[in-house]
C-alpha positions, -999 to +999 in steps of 0.1 A: -180+255-226-192+223-209-178+190-221-201+166-238-202+129-237-184+109-263-184+072-274-153+051-280-155+018-299-129-009-292-124-044-305-107-069-282-087-096-300-086-126-301-124-131-300-123-158-274-157-164-258-142-179-226-119-149-221-147-124-229-169-141-203-141-138-178-137-101-186-175-094-183-182-115-152-213-133-142-243-113-155-218-086-167-210-077-131-175-065-139-189-042-166-215-028-142-187-022-116-167-002-141-198+018-152-206+027-116-170+037-107-165+059-138-201+070-144-200+057-180-221+032-200-206+001-217-224-018-245-210-050-258-216-074-287-192-103-288-157-088-287-169-053-297-174-027-270-187+008-270-178+030-240-199+062-236-193+090-211-173+122-204-140+122-224-116+114-196-138+088-180-145+071-214-108+069-221-101+054-186-129+029-192-115+018-226-080+014-210-094-007-182-113-030-206-081-036-226-060-042-194-085-066-180-089-085-213-051-091-212-054-104-177-084-125-185-062-146-207-041-158-178-062-155-146-097-156-133-111-121-127-131-111-097-145-078-083-114-071-063-091-075-093-114-052-113-112-027-085-074-027-085-073-023-123-097+007-120-076+022-093-044+018-113-060+035-143-074+064-124-040+069-107-021+067-140-045+093-155-038+116-127-001+110-130-002+117-167-016+152-159+016+158-139+044+154-165+071+158-139+057+130-117+053+108-148+089+113-159+102+106-124+082+074-120+085+060-155+123+058-154+123+023-142+098-005-134+099-012-097+085-045-087+093-073-062+090-110-067+084-128-034+081-165-029+043-165-034+035-135-055+047-106-076+043-073-058+037-043-081+033-007-070+000+010-079+004+045-091+033+070-089+034+074-051+038+037-045+065+035-072+084+065-056+080+049-022+096+016-033+123+034-051+130+056-020+132+025+002+158+010-022+179+041-023+178+054+014+188+039+047+158+055+064+125+061+046+091+074+059+058+064+044+030+087+056-006+087+046-041+073+051-051+037+056-052+014+026-024+031+006+000+001+009+026+017+032+031-014+054+026-040+027+052-025+004+077-021+033+073-057+042+078-067+005+109-046+004+122-063+036+116-098+021+134-087-011+164-074+009+165-106+029+163-130+000+189-111-020+212-113+011+214-075+015+204-080+052+205-110+075+172-105+094+140-086+094+127-068+125+091-057+126+082-032+153+049-016+164+039+004+194+013-014+216-013+013+217-050+005+217-072+023+192-095+039+217-104+007+236-092-005+270-084-041+266-073-047+302-052-076+314-046-101+286-039-137+295-011-158+279+026-155+273+044-125+259+038-135+223+001-139+228-001-105+245+015-085+217+004-106+186-029-087+182-010-054+178+013-070+151-013-089+132-012-066+100+025-073+095+020-111+100-008-109+074+016-093+049+043-119+056+018-148+052+006-134+019+041-132+004+059-162+020+032-185+033+025-193+070+048-223+072+079-204+059+072-175+081+070-198+112+103-213+102+120-179+098+106-167+132+118-198+149+153-193+135+150-156+146+155-145+110+122-126+113+116-109+147+083-093+155+084-072+187+067-043+204+086-010+203+093-010+241+117-039+236+140-019+213+156+001+240+193-006+245+196-026+212+217-020+182+203-035+150+231-044+125+225-060+090+188-058+095+157-044+077+137-027+104+101-016+099+083+006+125+045+004+117+018+027+131+045+052+140+019+080+147+014+063+181+050+067+192+060+093+217+088+117+208+111+099+231+102+065+216+107+077+180+141+091+189+150+058+207+139+037+177+158+058+151+190+056+171+188+018+171+198+016+134+231-001+130+257-008+103+243-025+071+207-018+082+178-001+066+147+012+083+112+021+071+088+041+093+051+041+084+021+059+099-010+080+094-009+113+113-048+115+111-053+084+133-033+091+164-044+070+195-021+086+220-035+102+252-048+137+247-020+163+248+008+139+241+028+148+209+031+122+182+067+111+176+059+108+139+047+143+136+077+156+155+101+136+133+086+151+102+093+185+115+128+178+127+141+154+100+125+166+068+157+183+056+182+157+068+203+142+040+198+104+035+162+103+047+133+101+024+096+110+030+068+097+008+034+113+014+003+093+003-031+109-005-067+096-005-063+089-043-036+063-035-060+041-015-060+006-030-085-011-008-123-012-014-133+020-032-155+029-003-124+033+019-111+060-004-144+079-002-145+075+036-109+090+039-118+118+016-150+126+035-132+127+069-104+149+053-130+173+039-149+175+072-118+182+092-127+158+120-095+137+120-078+135+154-046+151+141 
């Protein structure tokens, strides 16, 4: 029997016109965004809303409206914030259908307060990822772009540094071009490698501010370096992140993992569907998954297209490539 559309009526209290205007957006753009994403209809009159659609979608829509109304009382909403609220609700709905996952991730609230913002995981996979990083000396985060792998790893590193669990942060990335040939780059060493490390700088700036990051780099509390410079080193009392690990060779991955010293933690992130190595060269990340998956003390978190928290179009693009089977894996 096919499901039929239902209508849910909700009343948002208090009936504050300014808060309601913030919720709805200019010309009701936030309501239209929710309608398009969930394929529902939303009618409003003052603080009374009617949500019409398929049962699951209507319930998610009602939950999103309540969640956003709470937020509207303390911050200005924009399309990006509405998108994140939608993504969280869709993830939570999927988690609720998996009682085991829900029980595992609801045991504790995992969040990180950095200098400039509170970092909260979105959905069960991100919660499990943060929990795994806290509980393991070596953690892998594997999945498509936009799932928060690097961002959450950087947040965890900052948290460990500020709580004095480690003395420094080391951010590492292989300098492999994504299909282009950039040729000879002018400038000093920092200027040559900075373009490859920009995503990690962006996360640091977002959580600490550019001025504080510059001070920590100057004091060598934060070190950002290409993978090739790790050979021969032993990293003690450090939080080490290897980003874009799908572009390491097998030898480079082994070299990096054996740099981990006493009092250190390491996180390895990557997307095995976006490998930019020369044709025929095996990815160190794919090899590590095969070799280390059963080693005690190492955790693996696998992200799916549903975990993408960027623009909703990114999730649809990832799903389309996955379905078509054209990823360079």
